[in-house]
N, C-alpha and C positions, 0 to 999 in steps of 0.2 A: 018583141024582145029584141028587137033589134035597135032600138033606140034606147038601150039601157047602157051600152059604152057612151055615149054622147051626153047621156044625163048623167054620170058619174065623174065624166071630164067637167062637166058645168059645175056639180055641186064641189068638187075637188079643189077647182079654180074660185068659186065663191068663198069657201072655207080658208084658204090661202089669204085671199084679199081681206078678211074679217080680222087675220092675226092681228092687225095693227103693231105699235111698239110693245113688243113682248119683252124687249130685252134679248131678243135673238135675230138681231138684223130686222126689225120693222120698219116700216117707211118713214120714220121719223129720225132714225138712227143715221149718222153720218157714215158715207162709204168707206170700207177700208183702202187706206191709201197704201200704194203699191211701195212708196218710199219710205216706211216706217219701220224702225228696228228698236228690238231692247237686248241688250247684251252684257247686265250690269253681274259681275261677279260679286258684288256687295250689295245688301239690303239697302237699297237708297229710298225707301218708301217713307211718307211721311210730308209735313207742309213746309213748305219754303218761305218764310215770312218776310216783307222787305223790313231792311233795318231802317230805311229813309223813305220818307213819302215818296210814290211813284204816281202820278196825276197824269190823267189825259182830259180837259174839259171836266165834265162831271164825275169822270169816273176814276176810282183811285183802285190801284191793285191792291187786291187783299192776301193772296197767296196764289202759289205754283203748288199745286197736289201733285203726288207722284204714289203710282199705288204698289202693290206689291207682283213679284212674276206672273202670278197666277192670274191675275188682272190683265195683264198683257196679253199672256196668251190667250184668251177668252176674245178679246177685242179682236186679235190678228185672226181668230178663228171666225169672226163675224157675231160672235155672241155681244151686242151691244146697245144701248139706249141712248135714247135722245138728251139724255141729261146727267150724264156719268161716262166719263173717260178714265183710262189708267194715269193719264198727265192730262192735265187741265189746269186753266187758270181761271181764278174768280176774282172779280171786280165787284166795288160797291159804287152805288151812286149816292155821292156824298151830298144830293141836292134831295135825299128822301128822307123822309122821319125815322127816328131812330126807335127802336123797340127792344123790346127785353127778352133775350133770348136764353137758350140752356146754359150758355156761357159767359153771359154778361148781355151788356146794351149792344146794340149792332145797326147798322142800318135795314130799312126794312126793303130795298130793291136791290138785289144782287143780279150780277150775271157768270154764267159759269161760260167759257168757252173751250170747246170740246175740239180735239187734234182733228185735222187734216191730213198730216204727217208729222211723225217727230222720229228724234233719234235720242234714245237714252242709253247710257252706259256709265261706267265708271267713271269717267272723267269730262262727260256734257251731258247737257240736257237741250236739246233743239227741239221747237215746237211752231208749227204752223196751226192757226186754226179761223175760224170767220165767225162772226156774228152779227146779229141784224144791229145791234145796238152799237157795236164798237168796230165794224169793218172787219178787216184782214187784222190780225194780230200774230206777231213772232216775236219769239223768244230764242235767245242763244246764250247759254249759260256754261260757266266752266266750274266743275267741284273741287274741293279742297277735301281730299279725302282725310287727312289727318285732322282737319278741323271737324268733317263729318262724324267722325270715330269718336273725337271727343265730345261732340254736342250729345251725339248718341250714349253716350257713356254717362253724363251727367243730365240726362233726359232733357236736354234742349239747353244750347247753351248760347249767349248773346252775341258770339263772335260770327263773322260771315263765312259760310260753309261753300256758298254760291255767287259767283259773281259773272254779271254778264250786260247784255243790252235788250232791251223791251222796245219794239215800235209797234205803235195801235194806228192802224188806219193808214193817213197821209202824214202824219205827225212825225217829227224827228225823233229817230231812236233815243231812248234814255238807259242812262248807265244804273244798273241795279246791284244792290248787293244784298244776301238773303241768309238768313239764320235758319235752323232748323228746328222744328216742334213736332214731337211725335202723334199729335192730337189728344182726342179723348180716349 
């Protein structure tokens, strides 16, 4: 009977190792960065789409996604997956074939860049991330609250609500102007 505690410890360790990426801090999930913060007094959630093409090699910025406050709270609490973050950037491989999706035609190869650090508040969206395909990705944007409020009232407006700079890998930073879309 004196081997029962050792056996229990081994079984517990094996059970924890088998958990994998279950959305609660599994081994595929990025580590929670100490430098991340979310302090928005307004609902900033939605998709921010480039008004002008933003390209780096074969990769084109499709959108910046910003989630709701609860998604930031969960991420900071360690409940995260390797495929979704409360703020993330998505890029399309423009050399990939087009396919039919639920919302129209889209490139068949996309990459989501999840945060290694971020600052999201009523005035700015700052993002740092890393992906095998793109390398280090950083975005530093300023929000126009008046334009965002108008866009939200109109369920999407063509005007710029977020302006900033995007840097992908070793490429030079690019100026970015984005409009807001609530999504499906």
